[in-house]
N, C-alpha and C positions, 0 to 999 in steps of 0.2 A: 504663597504664604501658607496656605492650608497643607501643601505637600511637605514643606519643611516641618511643620508642626506634627504632622502624621509620622513622618520619618523619625523625629526626635522621640515621639511616644513609643514607636516600635522598637528603637535602639534601647530606650530605657528599660522597657518590658523585657526585653531579651537579656539585658544585663542583670536585671533583678531575678529572672528566671534561672539563669545559670548560677548566679550566686546563692540562691536559695537551695539549689541542688547540691552544690558542694558543702554547704553548711549542714544540710540535713542528712548527709551521706552516712548511713548506719548499716551498710552491707556487711555480711560476714566475710571474712578473709578466706582465701583458698586454704583447703586442708593439705596437710603434710603428714604422711604416715611416717613412723620412725624407720630408720635404715635397718633392714633385716640382714644380719652378718652371720655367714656360715663359717664355723671354725673347724678345720681339720678335714675337710672333704677334699677329695682330689677333683681335678677338672673333669675327669671321666665320670665320676659319681654325681657330678652336678650339671651334666650337659643336658639333662631333661628335668623338667619339673611339672608336676601335675597339682593344679591349684583346685581345690573344693571349696565352694562357698555354701555356707549353711545359714539358716535362720538363726538369728541371735538368741542366746539363752535357752537353746533346746538340747544342750548337751551333745551336739553333733549328730542329732537323729533326723533333722529335716534338711536333707541336701537340695539345694537350689540349682546349682549347676557345677560342671566340671570342665575344666580345659587343660589340655596337654600342651606344654610349651617346649619346643626343642632348642637346640643350640642356635639355630638361626634367628630366633626372637628373644634370646636371653643375652642381656648384657651382663658380663661378669667383671665386676669392678673390684680391683684389689684393695683391701684395706690394711692388710698387714702380711707378713711373711707366709702365714698359714690361714688367712681369713680373707673372705671376699663378700660382696653383696651380688645377689642375683636379681636383675631387674628385667622384668618382661617388658618388650617394647610394644606388644600387641594386646595387652590386657590391662588398661589403665583403671579398671574397676578396683583392683587390689589396693591402689593408692587413694583413689578418691572415695571409695566405699569401705575403707578399712575399718572404721568405727561402727558401721551399719550392720555388719555380719560377723559371724564367726568363721574361721578359716582353717584349713588343713593344707599344708604345703608338703607334698610327697616327692622324694627324690628316689625313684624306682631302682636305680642301680646301687644306691647306698642302703636300700631297704630301710628308709628312715621317714617318719612323718612328723612334721612339727605342727603343733596345734596352737592357734591364736584364738583367744576369747577375752571377754570382759574388757574390751576396749572402751574407755570412757573419754569422749571427746572434750576439748575445751575450746570454745569458739571465741574468737577475738573479733573485735571490730576495728575498722580503719578509723582513726580519729583525725588525721591530718592526710591529705592527699599524697604527701611525700613519704609517709610512714612505711616501713617495711613491715608487712602485716601477714601472718599466717596462723591458721588454726591448727591444733595438734591434738595428740592424745595426752591426757594427764596421767592415765594409768592403763596397762594392758598386761594380760597374761599371755606369755609367748614362751612356748616349749617348757611348760611347767614351772615357770619363774614369772613372778609379777615385778613389773618395772613401773616406777613412778617418775614423772617428769614435771618440772616446774615451768618450763617454757619450751617452745620448739627449737630453741637454739642451745639447749642444754649440751654440754660437751661430755660425752657424745649422746646424741639423740639416736640411741642404737638399742637394738635387742639382739640377742645372741642365741644361736643353735649350734651346739657342739656335737660333733660326730660320736 
């Protein structure tokens, strides 16, 4: 009898513990950077990208690190007839820390540098376990143009660099 009572108490405590964890879940949702679209660049001009990460709000004077990414680690995702996204598969910091730093994306063969600054994040919280939830930038200055977004699924949630 004591065993059954102890078991029932253990089961009840487990159920209450799990239920309180799901009810109080207020974790931030994963961050998604806007798609960076390059317009008018040839495949040859975009086969290498140099990413420079700067301390935020320092007018690109405090360089933190630099990484050179070549064709082997660049996914080129076609967006339109003359436009594509470049997604480095070995530098996830560009996506996850997008709002934390200022950035320069340099395409050496095109002799073109794109500056990214003033990224203002919007952090969302998961309200229901099944809810699709992402944090995003509400505004960013990309290649001398300011973009504003109302949500991460704005159509399109993209910024553009033209040759």
